[in-house]
HTML snippet that shows the backbone in 3Dmol.js (N, CA, C, O; Angstrom):
<script src="https://3Dmol.org/build/3Dmol-min.js"></script>
<div id="view" style="width:600px;height:400px;position:relative"></div>
<script>
const pdb = `
ATOM      1  N   MET A   1      12.249  -4.097 -19.570  1.00  0.00           N
ATOM      2  CA  MET A   1      12.417  -5.037 -19.222  1.00  0.00           C
ATOM      3  C   MET A   1      11.999  -4.495 -17.807  1.00  0.00           C
ATOM      4  O   MET A   1      11.579  -3.350 -17.640  1.00  0.00           O
ATOM      5  N   GLU A   2      12.168  -5.528 -16.685  1.00  0.00           N
ATOM      6  CA  GLU A   2      11.738  -5.077 -15.348  1.00  0.00           C
ATOM      7  C   GLU A   2      12.807  -5.456 -13.940  1.00  0.00           C
ATOM      8  O   GLU A   2      13.554  -6.431 -14.021  1.00  0.00           O
ATOM      9  N   GLY A   3      12.790  -4.867 -13.085  1.00  0.00           N
ATOM     10  CA  GLY A   3      14.092  -4.524 -12.306  1.00  0.00           C
ATOM     11  C   GLY A   3      13.318  -4.487 -11.065  1.00  0.00           C
ATOM     12  O   GLY A   3      12.103  -4.508 -10.869  1.00  0.00           O
ATOM     13  N   THR A   4      14.500  -4.417 -10.136  1.00  0.00           N
ATOM     14  CA  THR A   4      14.419  -3.660  -8.494  1.00  0.00           C
ATOM     15  C   THR A   4      15.267  -2.433  -8.601  1.00  0.00           C
ATOM     16  O   THR A   4      16.300  -2.309  -9.260  1.00  0.00           O
ATOM     17  N   ILE A   5      14.902  -1.891  -8.140  1.00  0.00           N
ATOM     18  CA  ILE A   5      15.924  -0.483  -7.589  1.00  0.00           C
ATOM     19  C   ILE A   5      16.731  -1.109  -6.539  1.00  0.00           C
ATOM     20  O   ILE A   5      16.329  -1.963  -5.748  1.00  0.00           O
ATOM     21  N   ARG A   6      18.003  -0.565  -6.609  1.00  0.00           N
ATOM     22  CA  ARG A   6      19.152  -1.351  -5.364  1.00  0.00           C
ATOM     23  C   ARG A   6      19.685  -0.195  -5.029  1.00  0.00           C
ATOM     24  O   ARG A   6      20.277  -0.505  -3.995  1.00  0.00           O
ATOM     25  N   LYS A   7      19.921   1.165  -5.235  1.00  0.00           N
ATOM     26  CA  LYS A   7      20.485   1.624  -4.790  1.00  0.00           C
ATOM     27  C   LYS A   7      20.400   3.777  -5.596  1.00  0.00           C
ATOM     28  O   LYS A   7      20.478   4.024  -6.799  1.00  0.00           O
ATOM     29  N   ALA A   8      20.306   4.403  -4.959  1.00  0.00           N
ATOM     30  CA  ALA A   8      19.740   5.544  -5.326  1.00  0.00           C
ATOM     31  C   ALA A   8      21.059   6.791  -5.601  1.00  0.00           C
ATOM     32  O   ALA A   8      21.741   7.047  -4.609  1.00  0.00           O
ATOM     33  N   LEU A   9      21.253   7.220  -6.360  1.00  0.00           N
ATOM     34  CA  LEU A   9      22.145   8.179  -6.721  1.00  0.00           C
ATOM     35  C   LEU A   9      21.823   9.476  -6.643  1.00  0.00           C
ATOM     36  O   LEU A   9      20.668   9.792  -6.358  1.00  0.00           O
ATOM     37  N   PRO A  10      23.002  10.626  -6.936  1.00  0.00           N
ATOM     38  CA  PRO A  10      22.129  11.908  -7.082  1.00  0.00           C
ATOM     39  C   PRO A  10      21.779  12.051  -8.382  1.00  0.00           C
ATOM     40  O   PRO A  10      22.361  11.422  -9.266  1.00  0.00           O
ATOM     41  N   GLY A  11      20.634  13.030  -8.664  1.00  0.00           N
ATOM     42  CA  GLY A  11      20.804  13.720 -10.048  1.00  0.00           C
ATOM     43  C   GLY A  11      19.462  12.577 -10.286  1.00  0.00           C
ATOM     44  O   GLY A  11      19.194  12.752 -11.475  1.00  0.00           O
ATOM     45  N   THR A  12      18.637  11.661  -9.830  1.00  0.00           N
ATOM     46  CA  THR A  12      17.721  10.990  -9.821  1.00  0.00           C
ATOM     47  C   THR A  12      17.999   9.626 -10.932  1.00  0.00           C
ATOM     48  O   THR A  12      17.279   8.974 -11.688  1.00  0.00           O
ATOM     49  N   GLN A  13      19.577   9.611 -10.527  1.00  0.00           N
ATOM     50  CA  GLN A  13      20.115   8.403 -11.432  1.00  0.00           C
ATOM     51  C   GLN A  13      19.682   6.832  -9.907  1.00  0.00           C
ATOM     52  O   GLN A  13      19.412   6.934  -8.710  1.00  0.00           O
ATOM     53  N   PHE A  14      19.795   5.903 -10.607  1.00  0.00           N
ATOM     54  CA  PHE A  14      19.598   4.514  -9.667  1.00  0.00           C
ATOM     55  C   PHE A  14      20.144   3.358 -10.286  1.00  0.00           C
ATOM     56  O   PHE A  14      20.007   3.202 -11.500  1.00  0.00           O
ATOM     57  N   ILE A  15      20.822   2.427  -9.496  1.00  0.00           N
ATOM     58  CA  ILE A  15      21.393   1.336  -9.737  1.00  0.00           C
ATOM     59  C   ILE A  15      20.118   0.265  -9.780  1.00  0.00           C
ATOM     60  O   ILE A  15      19.541  -0.108  -8.759  1.00  0.00           O
ATOM     61  N   VAL A  16      19.850  -0.071 -10.818  1.00  0.00           N
ATOM     62  CA  VAL A  16      18.871  -1.283 -10.999  1.00  0.00           C
ATOM     63  C   VAL A  16      19.543  -2.529 -11.192  1.00  0.00           C
ATOM     64  O   VAL A  16      20.511  -2.715 -11.930  1.00  0.00           O
ATOM     65  N   GLU A  17      18.973  -3.351 -10.489  1.00  0.00           N
ATOM     66  CA  GLU A  17      18.713  -5.072 -10.947  1.00  0.00           C
ATOM     67  C   GLU A  17      17.894  -5.544 -11.706  1.00  0.00           C
ATOM     68  O   GLU A  17      16.708  -5.571 -11.377  1.00  0.00           O
ATOM     69  N   LEU A  18      18.294  -6.002 -12.834  1.00  0.00           N
ATOM     70  CA  LEU A  18      17.314  -6.713 -13.959  1.00  0.00           C
ATOM     71  C   LEU A  18      17.048  -7.669 -13.411  1.00  0.00           C
ATOM     72  O   LEU A  18      17.811  -8.250 -12.639  1.00  0.00           O
ATOM     73  N   ASP A  19      15.617  -8.116 -13.775  1.00  0.00           N
ATOM     74  CA  ASP A  19      15.165  -9.646 -13.725  1.00  0.00           C
ATOM     75  C   ASP A  19      16.406 -11.051 -13.945  1.00  0.00           C
ATOM     76  O   ASP A  19      16.377 -12.176 -13.447  1.00  0.00           O
ATOM     77  N   ASN A  20      17.570 -10.337 -15.016  1.00  0.00           N
ATOM     78  CA  ASN A  20      18.080 -11.487 -15.476  1.00  0.00           C
ATOM     79  C   ASN A  20      19.742 -11.582 -14.639  1.00  0.00           C
ATOM     80  O   ASN A  20      20.694 -12.337 -14.834  1.00  0.00           O
ATOM     81  N   GLY A  21      19.516 -10.373 -13.599  1.00  0.00           N
ATOM     82  CA  GLY A  21      20.683 -10.832 -12.443  1.00  0.00           C
ATOM     83  C   GLY A  21      21.856  -9.462 -13.241  1.00  0.00           C
ATOM     84  O   GLY A  21      23.038  -9.356 -12.917  1.00  0.00           O
ATOM     85  N   HIS A  22      21.415  -8.886 -13.907  1.00  0.00           N
ATOM     86  CA  HIS A  22      22.431  -7.724 -14.461  1.00  0.00           C
ATOM     87  C   HIS A  22      22.197  -6.401 -13.862  1.00  0.00           C
ATOM     88  O   HIS A  22      21.115  -5.837 -14.028  1.00  0.00           O
ATOM     89  N   GLU A  23      23.129  -5.881 -13.186  1.00  0.00           N
ATOM     90  CA  GLU A  23      23.013  -4.022 -12.878  1.00  0.00           C
ATOM     91  C   GLU A  23      23.008  -3.120 -14.012  1.00  0.00           C
ATOM     92  O   GLU A  23      23.682  -3.416 -14.998  1.00  0.00           O
ATOM     93  N   ILE A  24      22.238  -1.919 -13.982  1.00  0.00           N
ATOM     94  CA  ILE A  24      22.593  -1.009 -15.079  1.00  0.00           C
ATOM     95  C   ILE A  24      22.262   0.241 -14.194  1.00  0.00           C
ATOM     96  O   ILE A  24      21.454   0.336 -13.270  1.00  0.00           O
ATOM     97  N   LEU A  25      23.090   1.153 -14.718  1.00  0.00           N
ATOM     98  CA  LEU A  25      22.466   2.553 -14.082  1.00  0.00           C
ATOM     99  C   LEU A  25      21.305   3.289 -14.924  1.00  0.00           C
ATOM    100  O   LEU A  25      21.389   3.620 -16.106  1.00  0.00           O
ATOM    101  N   ALA A  26      20.269   3.464 -14.113  1.00  0.00           N
ATOM    102  CA  ALA A  26      19.188   3.946 -14.617  1.00  0.00           C
ATOM    103  C   ALA A  26      18.964   5.375 -14.530  1.00  0.00           C
ATOM    104  O   ALA A  26      19.538   5.881 -13.566  1.00  0.00           O
ATOM    105  N   TYR A  27      18.191   6.305 -15.370  1.00  0.00           N
ATOM    106  CA  TYR A  27      17.640   7.461 -14.719  1.00  0.00           C
ATOM    107  C   TYR A  27      16.593   7.629 -15.129  1.00  0.00           C
ATOM    108  O   TYR A  27      16.278   7.081 -16.185  1.00  0.00           O
ATOM    109  N   LEU A  28      15.462   8.648 -14.263  1.00  0.00           N
ATOM    110  CA  LEU A  28      14.450   9.047 -13.992  1.00  0.00           C
ATOM    111  C   LEU A  28      13.745   9.457 -15.413  1.00  0.00           C
ATOM    112  O   LEU A  28      14.368  10.421 -15.856  1.00  0.00           O
ATOM    113  N   ALA A  29      12.717   9.099 -16.260  1.00  0.00           N
ATOM    114  CA  ALA A  29      12.125   9.448 -17.222  1.00  0.00           C
ATOM    115  C   ALA A  29      11.276  10.779 -16.961  1.00  0.00           C
ATOM    116  O   ALA A  29      10.486  10.857 -16.020  1.00  0.00           O
ATOM    117  N   GLY A  30      11.536  11.985 -18.010  1.00  0.00           N
ATOM    118  CA  GLY A  30      10.802  13.372 -17.922  1.00  0.00           C
ATOM    119  C   GLY A  30       9.265  13.094 -17.541  1.00  0.00           C
ATOM    120  O   GLY A  30       9.148  13.422 -16.360  1.00  0.00           O
ATOM    121  N   LYS A  31       8.283  12.722 -17.942  1.00  0.00           N
ATOM    122  CA  LYS A  31       7.177  12.113 -17.522  1.00  0.00           C
ATOM    123  C   LYS A  31       7.013  11.772 -15.949  1.00  0.00           C
ATOM    124  O   LYS A  31       6.015  12.173 -15.350  1.00  0.00           O
ATOM    125  N   MET A  32       8.154  10.920 -15.207  1.00  0.00           N
ATOM    126  CA  MET A  32       8.024  10.953 -14.087  1.00  0.00           C
ATOM    127  C   MET A  32       8.762  11.952 -13.076  1.00  0.00           C
ATOM    128  O   MET A  32       8.640  11.680 -11.881  1.00  0.00           O
ATOM    129  N   ARG A  33       9.094  12.449 -13.230  1.00  0.00           N
ATOM    130  CA  ARG A  33       9.657  14.145 -12.877  1.00  0.00           C
ATOM    131  C   ARG A  33       8.722  14.795 -13.024  1.00  0.00           C
ATOM    132  O   ARG A  33       8.789  15.738 -12.236  1.00  0.00           O
ATOM    133  N   LYS A  34       7.608  14.843 -13.770  1.00  0.00           N
ATOM    134  CA  LYS A  34       6.974  16.292 -13.975  1.00  0.00           C
ATOM    135  C   LYS A  34       6.017  16.062 -13.515  1.00  0.00           C
ATOM    136  O   LYS A  34       5.191  16.961 -13.357  1.00  0.00           O
ATOM    137  N   TYR A  35       5.690  14.375 -13.006  1.00  0.00           N
ATOM    138  CA  TYR A  35       4.303  14.258 -12.488  1.00  0.00           C
ATOM    139  C   TYR A  35       4.602  14.149 -10.782  1.00  0.00           C
ATOM    140  O   TYR A  35       3.728  14.169  -9.916  1.00  0.00           O
ATOM    141  N   TYR A  36       5.925  14.042 -10.583  1.00  0.00           N
ATOM    142  CA  TYR A  36       6.789  13.549  -8.997  1.00  0.00           C
ATOM    143  C   TYR A  36       6.255  12.204  -8.264  1.00  0.00           C
ATOM    144  O   TYR A  36       5.806  11.857  -7.172  1.00  0.00           O
ATOM    145  N   ILE A  37       6.657  11.525  -9.845  1.00  0.00           N
ATOM    146  CA  ILE A  37       6.517  10.042  -9.185  1.00  0.00           C
ATOM    147  C   ILE A  37       7.570   9.973  -8.677  1.00  0.00           C
ATOM    148  O   ILE A  37       8.585  10.450  -9.184  1.00  0.00           O
ATOM    149  N   ARG A  38       7.523   9.209  -7.294  1.00  0.00           N
ATOM    150  CA  ARG A  38       8.623   8.953  -6.455  1.00  0.00           C
ATOM    151  C   ARG A  38       9.225   7.524  -6.655  1.00  0.00           C
ATOM    152  O   ARG A  38       8.397   6.647  -6.899  1.00  0.00           O
ATOM    153  N   VAL A  39      10.623   7.131  -6.587  1.00  0.00           N
ATOM    154  CA  VAL A  39      10.965   5.920  -6.846  1.00  0.00           C
ATOM    155  C   VAL A  39      11.706   5.433  -5.425  1.00  0.00           C
ATOM    156  O   VAL A  39      12.468   6.378  -5.220  1.00  0.00           O
ATOM    157  N   LEU A  40      11.842   4.782  -4.676  1.00  0.00           N
ATOM    158  CA  LEU A  40      12.347   4.403  -3.399  1.00  0.00           C
ATOM    159  C   LEU A  40      12.838   2.606  -3.693  1.00  0.00           C
ATOM    160  O   LEU A  40      12.408   1.716  -4.427  1.00  0.00           O
ATOM    161  N   LEU A  41      13.831   2.699  -2.787  1.00  0.00           N
ATOM    162  CA  LEU A  41      14.693   1.429  -2.713  1.00  0.00           C
ATOM    163  C   LEU A  41      13.893   0.128  -2.841  1.00  0.00           C
ATOM    164  O   LEU A  41      13.007  -0.005  -1.997  1.00  0.00           O
ATOM    165  N   GLY A  42      14.002  -0.615  -3.519  1.00  0.00           N
ATOM    166  CA  GLY A  42      12.951  -2.194  -3.562  1.00  0.00           C
ATOM    167  C   GLY A  42      11.667  -1.813  -4.234  1.00  0.00           C
ATOM    168  O   GLY A  42      10.676  -2.501  -3.990  1.00  0.00           O
ATOM    169  N   ASP A  43      11.597  -1.053  -4.846  1.00  0.00           N
ATOM    170  CA  ASP A  43      10.543  -0.640  -5.991  1.00  0.00           C
ATOM    171  C   ASP A  43      10.724  -1.314  -7.575  1.00  0.00           C
ATOM    172  O   ASP A  43      11.694  -1.113  -8.305  1.00  0.00           O
ATOM    173  N   ARG A  44       9.521  -2.169  -7.902  1.00  0.00           N
ATOM    174  CA  ARG A  44       9.825  -2.661  -9.143  1.00  0.00           C
ATOM    175  C   ARG A  44       9.259  -1.721 -10.067  1.00  0.00           C
ATOM    176  O   ARG A  44       8.171  -1.146 -10.038  1.00  0.00           O
ATOM    177  N   VAL A  45      10.722  -1.645 -11.351  1.00  0.00           N
ATOM    178  CA  VAL A  45      10.308  -0.736 -12.254  1.00  0.00           C
ATOM    179  C   VAL A  45      10.549  -1.490 -13.714  1.00  0.00           C
ATOM    180  O   VAL A  45      11.025  -2.597 -13.965  1.00  0.00           O
ATOM    181  N   THR A  46      10.083  -0.551 -14.488  1.00  0.00           N
ATOM    182  CA  THR A  46       9.947  -0.904 -15.833  1.00  0.00           C
ATOM    183  C   THR A  46      11.108  -0.256 -16.332  1.00  0.00           C
ATOM    184  O   THR A  46      11.279   0.923 -16.023  1.00  0.00           O
ATOM    185  N   VAL A  47      11.910  -0.822 -17.034  1.00  0.00           N
ATOM    186  CA  VAL A  47      13.172   0.398 -17.878  1.00  0.00           C
ATOM    187  C   VAL A  47      13.256  -0.121 -19.449  1.00  0.00           C
ATOM    188  O   VAL A  47      12.991  -1.261 -19.829  1.00  0.00           O
ATOM    189  N   GLU A  48      13.708   1.039 -20.304  1.00  0.00           N
ATOM    190  CA  GLU A  48      14.007   0.919 -21.520  1.00  0.00           C
ATOM    191  C   GLU A  48      15.427   1.057 -21.474  1.00  0.00           C
ATOM    192  O   GLU A  48      16.164   1.889 -20.944  1.00  0.00           O
ATOM    193  N   MET A  49      15.695  -0.306 -22.391  1.00  0.00           N
ATOM    194  CA  MET A  49      17.279   0.171 -22.635  1.00  0.00           C
ATOM    195  C   MET A  49      17.909   0.542 -23.250  1.00  0.00           C
ATOM    196  O   MET A  49      17.529   0.218 -24.375  1.00  0.00           O
ATOM    197  N   SER A  50      19.289   1.440 -23.336  1.00  0.00           N
ATOM    198  CA  SER A  50      19.556   1.933 -24.564  1.00  0.00           C
ATOM    199  C   SER A  50      20.296   1.186 -25.633  1.00  0.00           C
ATOM    200  O   SER A  50      21.154   0.417 -25.200  1.00  0.00           O
ATOM    201  N   THR A  51      20.164   1.238 -26.840  1.00  0.00           N
ATOM    202  CA  THR A  51      20.759   0.174 -27.738  1.00  0.00           C
ATOM    203  C   THR A  51      21.956   0.834 -27.948  1.00  0.00           C
ATOM    204  O   THR A  51      22.475   0.242 -28.894  1.00  0.00           O
ATOM    205  N   TYR A  52      22.826   1.909 -27.521  1.00  0.00           N
ATOM    206  CA  TYR A  52      23.763   1.744 -27.610  1.00  0.00           C
ATOM    207  C   TYR A  52      24.959   1.443 -26.696  1.00  0.00           C
ATOM    208  O   TYR A  52      26.047   1.039 -27.107  1.00  0.00           O
ATOM    209  N   ASP A  53      24.690   1.647 -25.599  1.00  0.00           N
ATOM    210  CA  ASP A  53      24.993   1.184 -24.389  1.00  0.00           C
ATOM    211  C   ASP A  53      24.364   0.441 -23.194  1.00  0.00           C
ATOM    212  O   ASP A  53      23.847   1.033 -22.247  1.00  0.00           O
ATOM    213  N   LEU A  54      24.458  -1.104 -23.323  1.00  0.00           N
ATOM    214  CA  LEU A  54      23.478  -1.798 -22.460  1.00  0.00           C
ATOM    215  C   LEU A  54      23.910  -1.731 -20.928  1.00  0.00           C
ATOM    216  O   LEU A  54      23.243  -2.479 -20.214  1.00  0.00           O
ATOM    217  N   SER A  55      24.739  -1.102 -20.378  1.00  0.00           N
ATOM    218  CA  SER A  55      24.682  -0.780 -19.027  1.00  0.00           C
ATOM    219  C   SER A  55      24.139   0.405 -18.833  1.00  0.00           C
ATOM    220  O   SER A  55      24.598   1.123 -17.945  1.00  0.00           O
ATOM    221  N   ARG A  56      22.978   0.867 -19.685  1.00  0.00           N
ATOM    222  CA  ARG A  56      22.326   2.139 -19.107  1.00  0.00           C
ATOM    223  C   ARG A  56      20.674   2.414 -19.471  1.00  0.00           C
ATOM    224  O   ARG A  56      20.408   1.960 -20.584  1.00  0.00           O
ATOM    225  N   GLY A  57      19.886   2.845 -19.012  1.00  0.00           N
ATOM    226  CA  GLY A  57      18.899   2.449 -19.245  1.00  0.00           C
ATOM    227  C   GLY A  57      17.758   4.159 -18.905  1.00  0.00           C
ATOM    228  O   GLY A  57      18.200   5.295 -18.738  1.00  0.00           O
ATOM    229  N   ARG A  58      16.573   3.803 -18.906  1.00  0.00           N
ATOM    230  CA  ARG A  58      15.590   5.098 -18.472  1.00  0.00           C
ATOM    231  C   ARG A  58      14.482   4.016 -17.620  1.00  0.00           C
ATOM    232  O   ARG A  58      14.156   2.844 -17.814  1.00  0.00           O
ATOM    233  N   ILE A  59      14.176   4.845 -16.798  1.00  0.00           N
ATOM    234  CA  ILE A  59      13.029   4.164 -15.723  1.00  0.00           C
ATOM    235  C   ILE A  59      11.858   4.947 -16.261  1.00  0.00           C
ATOM    236  O   ILE A  59      11.745   6.172 -16.207  1.00  0.00           O
ATOM    237  N   VAL A  60      10.968   4.061 -16.806  1.00  0.00           N
ATOM    238  CA  VAL A  60       9.740   4.670 -17.378  1.00  0.00           C
ATOM    239  C   VAL A  60       8.219   4.280 -16.760  1.00  0.00           C
ATOM    240  O   VAL A  60       7.132   4.769 -17.069  1.00  0.00           O
ATOM    241  N   TYR A  61       8.564   3.106 -15.664  1.00  0.00           N
ATOM    242  CA  TYR A  61       7.120   2.901 -14.735  1.00  0.00           C
ATOM    243  C   TYR A  61       7.468   2.506 -13.431  1.00  0.00           C
ATOM    244  O   TYR A  61       8.523   1.891 -13.270  1.00  0.00           O
ATOM    245  N   ARG A  62       6.787   2.750 -12.536  1.00  0.00           N
ATOM    246  CA  ARG A  62       7.291   2.338 -10.874  1.00  0.00           C
ATOM    247  C   ARG A  62       5.893   1.571 -11.010  1.00  0.00           C
ATOM    248  O   ARG A  62       4.915   2.231 -11.363  1.00  0.00           O
ATOM    249  N   HIS A  63       5.703  -0.343 -10.640  1.00  0.00           N
ATOM    250  CA  HIS A  63       4.754  -0.888 -10.479  1.00  0.00           C
ATOM    251  C   HIS A  63       4.362  -0.807  -9.141  1.00  0.00           C
ATOM    252  O   HIS A  63       5.056  -0.998  -8.143  1.00  0.00           O
ATOM    253  N   LYS A  64       3.098  -0.485  -9.221  1.00  0.00           N
ATOM    254  CA  LYS A  64       2.258  -0.348  -8.020  1.00  0.00           C
ATOM    255  C   LYS A  64       2.333  -1.982  -7.059  1.00  0.00           C
ATOM    256  O   LYS A  64       2.176  -3.111  -7.523  1.00  0.00           O
ATOM    257  N   LYS A  65       2.532  -1.710  -6.069  1.00  0.00           N
ATOM    258  CA  LYS A  65       2.655  -3.229  -4.681  1.00  0.00           C
ATOM    259  C   LYS A  65       1.434  -3.762  -4.848  1.00  0.00           C
ATOM    260  O   LYS A  65       0.397  -3.138  -5.073  1.00  0.00           O
ATOM    261  N   GLY A  66       1.605  -5.230  -4.707  1.00  0.00           N
ATOM    262  CA  GLY A  66       0.494  -6.191  -4.744  1.00  0.00           C
ATOM    263  C   GLY A  66      -0.270  -6.439  -6.245  1.00  0.00           C
ATOM    264  O   GLY A  66      -1.108  -7.338  -6.312  1.00  0.00           O
ATOM    265  N   GLN A  67       0.039  -5.619  -7.443  1.00  0.00           N
ATOM    266  CA  GLN A  67      -0.716  -5.481  -8.588  1.00  0.00           C
ATOM    267  C   GLN A  67       0.494  -6.285  -9.863  1.00  0.00           C
ATOM    268  O   GLN A  67       1.695  -6.515  -9.720  1.00  0.00           O
ATOM    269  N   PRO A  68      -0.119  -6.467 -10.678  1.00  0.00           N
ATOM    270  CA  PRO A  68       0.689  -7.052 -12.007  1.00  0.00           C
ATOM    271  C   PRO A  68       0.907  -6.175 -12.548  1.00  0.00           C
ATOM    272  O   PRO A  68       0.153  -5.202 -12.535  1.00  0.00           O
ATOM    273  N   PRO A  69       2.175  -6.225 -13.303  1.00  0.00           N
ATOM    274  CA  PRO A  69       2.457  -5.461 -14.359  1.00  0.00           C
ATOM    275  C   PRO A  69       1.702  -5.223 -14.905  1.00  0.00           C
ATOM    276  O   PRO A  69       0.736  -5.984 -14.830  1.00  0.00           O
ATOM    277  N   PRO A  70       1.583  -3.798 -15.996  1.00  0.00           N
ATOM    278  CA  PRO A  70       0.887  -3.917 -17.198  1.00  0.00           C
ATOM    279  C   PRO A  70       1.525  -4.324 -18.291  1.00  0.00           C
ATOM    280  O   PRO A  70       2.744  -4.160 -18.323  1.00  0.00           O
ATOM    281  N   PRO A  71       0.798  -4.989 -19.506  1.00  0.00           N
ATOM    282  CA  PRO A  71       0.958  -5.666 -20.578  1.00  0.00           C
ATOM    283  C   PRO A  71       1.809  -4.765 -21.189  1.00  0.00           C
ATOM    284  O   PRO A  71       1.559  -3.577 -21.396  1.00  0.00           O
ATOM    285  N   SER A  72       2.970  -5.447 -21.515  1.00  0.00           N
ATOM    286  CA  SER A  72       3.954  -4.519 -22.286  1.00  0.00           C
ATOM    287  C   SER A  72       3.514  -4.198 -23.877  1.00  0.00           C
ATOM    288  O   SER A  72       3.558  -3.025 -24.248  1.00  0.00           O
ATOM    289  N   GLU A  73       3.065  -5.311 -24.872  1.00  0.00           N
ATOM    290  CA  GLU A  73       2.487  -4.747 -26.007  1.00  0.00           C
ATOM    291  C   GLU A  73       1.647  -6.097 -26.504  1.00  0.00           C
ATOM    292  O   GLU A  73       1.905  -7.234 -26.108  1.00  0.00           O
ATOM    293  N   LYS A  74       0.694  -5.787 -27.357  1.00  0.00           N
ATOM    294  CA  LYS A  74       0.018  -6.486 -27.465  1.00  0.00           C
ATOM    295  C   LYS A  74       0.249  -7.863 -28.976  1.00  0.00           C
ATOM    296  O   LYS A  74       0.568  -7.613 -30.138  1.00  0.00           O
ATOM    297  N   PRO A  75      -0.035  -9.149 -28.395  1.00  0.00           N
ATOM    298  CA  PRO A  75       1.006  -9.935 -29.271  1.00  0.00           C
ATOM    299  C   PRO A  75       0.097  -9.672 -31.216  1.00  0.00           C
ATOM    300  O   PRO A  75      -1.051  -9.293 -31.446  1.00  0.00           O
ATOM    301  N   GLU A  76       1.036 -10.003 -32.071  1.00  0.00           N
ATOM    302  CA  GLU A  76       0.164  -9.315 -33.292  1.00  0.00           C
ATOM    303  C   GLU A  76      -0.658 -10.816 -33.843  1.00  0.00           C
ATOM    304  O   GLU A  76      -0.431 -11.941 -33.396  1.00  0.00           O
ATOM    305  N   LYS A  77      -1.564 -10.493 -34.826  1.00  0.00           N
ATOM    306  CA  LYS A  77      -2.417 -11.302 -34.563  1.00  0.00           C
ATOM    307  C   LYS A  77      -1.885 -12.404 -36.062  1.00  0.00           C
ATOM    308  O   LYS A  77      -1.633 -11.748 -37.073  1.00  0.00           O
ATOM    309  N   GLU A  78      -1.792 -13.317 -36.139  1.00  0.00           N
ATOM    310  CA  GLU A  78      -0.926 -14.374 -37.293  1.00  0.00           C
ATOM    311  C   GLU A  78      -2.410 -14.631 -38.256  1.00  0.00           C
ATOM    312  O   GLU A  78      -3.491 -14.794 -37.690  1.00  0.00           O
ATOM    313  N   GLU A  79      -2.280 -14.637 -39.689  1.00  0.00           N
ATOM    314  CA  GLU A  79      -3.154 -14.743 -40.207  1.00  0.00           C
ATOM    315  C   GLU A  79      -2.681 -16.044 -41.337  1.00  0.00           C
ATOM    316  O   GLU A  79      -3.491 -16.472 -42.159  1.00  0.00           O
TER     317      GLU A  79
END
`;
const viewer = $3Dmol.createViewer("view");
viewer.addModel(pdb, "pdb");
viewer.setStyle({}, {cartoon: {color: "spectrum"}});
viewer.zoomTo();
viewer.render();
</script>
């Protein structure tokens, strides 16, 4: 799912407003911490939702300004 960073919290946690209007608590993925990818207020991000708690998620991608988001998954071919 995609959303926008609304508030920064301690410990690389963020309040993210999803495109459907819900707000969730999301943390920064390990690869983003490892490569020092900064996330600021107002940034568009891709979030992986937890299957156990729908109010939590993990930020896995920060979208670049002015570029379309990457394709999420390739559609399967129907035969």
